[in-house]
N, C-alpha and C positions, 0 to 999 in steps of 0.2 A: 564173857564169850561162851557160846554154847559148846558143850563137849563135842569132841570129834569134828571140830571145824577144820576144813581143808582149804588150802589155797589152790590146789590144782583141779579146778572144777571145769565142767563142760557146759555148753549151751548158753554162754554169755554170762555166767555167774562169776563174780569176783571172789566171793567166799561162799562156802556151802557146807552142808552136813548130810550125813547119810539118812537121817530121820526127817529133817525139815526141808531138804532141797536147797535152793538158793537162799542165801542170807543177805547178800548184797550183789549189785550188778556192775558190769563194766560201764564206762562212760557212755552217755546218750541212750542207754537202754532203760526200760521201765520195769520196776519190780511190782509183781502182782501175786497175790495168794490164790491158788486154785484149790477148791475143795475136792478131795478124793475120799469118798466114804465119810468117816468120822474125823479125819484129820485134814489139815491144810498144808499144801506144798508150795513153797516159793519158787517162782519162775521169772526169768528175765526175757522181755520181749522188745522188739523195735517199736511197736505201737500197742496201745491198749486194746483189748478185745471188746466186742459188742457188749454194751451195758456198763462200760467203764469210761472214765475220762482221765487224762493224764495231767499230773501236776509236777513241775520241776522244782527241786530244792537244791541248795548248794551241795549237800552231802549225798542225796539220793533222789531219783525220779520214781514216783509212785503212781499206780493206777487206783483210782477210787471208784466205787459203784455209783451209777446214776440212780435216780429215784425209781421206785418200784414200777410206776406206770410208763417209764421211759426206756426205749430200746437202745438208743444211742444219744449221747449228750456232749455238749461242749464244756459245760461246767455242771455242777450239781443242780443249779437253778435255771439252766438253759438247755432244754431238750431239743434235739434235731430230728428225732424219729420216735414215734410213740409205739407202744405195744398194741396188739390187737384189741379192738373195742374202744380205743381212745383216738381223739382227733387233735392234731397239732395246731396250736395258735399262739403266736408270739413267744415261742420257746416253752410253752406249757402244754400238758396233755389233758384234754377235757373230754368228759363223757358226752357233753352236749355243747354245740356251738352257741356263741352269744347271739343276741338279737341283731338282725341285719346281715347275718352270715349264714351259710349253709354248709353241711357236711359233704365233703367230696370223698366218696367211698373208694375212688381210684387212687388218690394220693394220700388219703387219710388225713386231710387238712381241712381247716375252716376257711372257706373262700367267700368272696363277695357274690351276692346274688346278681345274675346277669339277665336282663329282660330282652325279649325279642325286639329287633328293629327291622323295619321294611323300608324299601326305597319308595320314591314317589310313583304315582300311577303313570303308565305310558299313555299316549293319545289313543282315542277310540279307533278301532280298526274299521275298514270299510264295511258297509252293511251287506251281509251275505245271507244266503239261504241254501242249505245243502251244498255248501262249498262254491256257490255261484254268486255273481254280483249282478246278474240280469235275469229277466224272465219272471219277476215277482214284484209285489208291492210292499209286503211286510217281511222283515227279516230280523236278524240279530247282529249286534256289534259288540266287540269284546275289548277289554283293556286288561293289562297285567302289571305286576310289580314283582320285585325280587326280594328275597330275605338277605339282608346284609349282616345281621348278627343273630345267631341262633341262641335261644335262652338256655340258662342252666336249669338244674332240676327244680328249683323253686321260683324260677323266673316266669314272667308273664308269657303265655303261649303266643305263637305267631298267628297273625290274622290271615284271611284268605288272600291268595296271590292272584286271583283272577275274578273279574266281574263281567256279567253279560246283561244286556238290556234290549228291549224291542226297538226297532227302527223302521221308518217308512221311507221308501224311495219311489221316484217316478218310474212306473213300469216301462221297461224297454225290452225289445226282443233280443234274444241271444243270437249272435251271428255264428253260423257254423264255422268251426275252426278251420276246416279245409278250404271252404269258400272264402273266408276272410283272408286266409293266408295267400290264396291265389290272387285275390283282388289287390292285396298289398304288393305282391310281386309284379303284377301287371302295371300298377301305377308307378312303381319304381322304375321298371323298364321303359315305360312311356316317358317318364320325366328325364331319364338319362338320354333317350333318343332325341327328345326335343332339344335338350341342352347341346347335344352333339350337332344337330342340324343347324341351330343358331350359330354355333361356333364355326361350322364350315362356311355358312353364308357370310359371316363377318370376315372370315379369312379371304374368301373369294372377292368380296367387295374391296378390301384393302389392296389385294393384289391387282385388281383391275384399275383402281385409281392410281396406284403406283406406276403401272404400265402406261397409262394415258399420259401421265406427267412426264415420264421419260421420253415418250414418243414426241411430245410437243417440244421438249428441249432439244432433241435430235434434229427435228425439222427446222427449228429456228437457227441451228448452227449450219446446216447444209444448204439451205435456200438463200440465193443472193437477194439483197435488198432491192426493191423496185424503185426506179427513179420516178420522181413526181412529174406527171404530164404537164406541159406548159399550158397556160390559160390562153385559149384561142382568142378570146375577146381582147386580151392585152396585145396580141401580135397584129391584129387588123389595123390598117391605116384609116384615118378618119375620112369620111365620105363628104366630098364637096357638094353641097346642095344649092350652090348659087347658080349654076348653070341649069 
């Protein structure tokens, strides 16, 4: 036992000394040596600091140093974060990523290379010239596609997202917007007027036929039936032609 060992320590120490600090820790705490100048001081912590990993033993829990290129680690042979200038891959810190992988400077990890992916082309647009679809013979038509996967730093770049080609259409005159709108409005009004006229005529015809039918029925009910006139030829006596 080190001289000047004390049992009444502070800061989580179970035993301590004035010169070396903590010598043992209370349960569940980790013992770690911190360098201060030329000497090391023992401290007890609830978790190991950066650059150390914890190991639990029956008598004491200790913090051990990670490898020199590792900033934080799970065990000595499995790093979780590398120091500046190194890239993390499968728990190891590498200066250069293996073939088929690329260095991600944002996460400082070796990641898979991602190539650009584009969707299928859209159908060709109508043939136009200066934004119009009439009044010309030769124009242009366009088709587009979207980028569905952007590439990583070493991935294949994205292709063009639009294409244009010449097109030929049958020349037709452009109808003035105001005149065309007026003609369409007049046609619509005329169509509605014709439909209303036909509807009114049909309604009048049905009403007239219904009125005639009712009149005939009323006449047949009010007028008495005419007796059948006797046949004059049947009432005449036969003429004697012997005299």
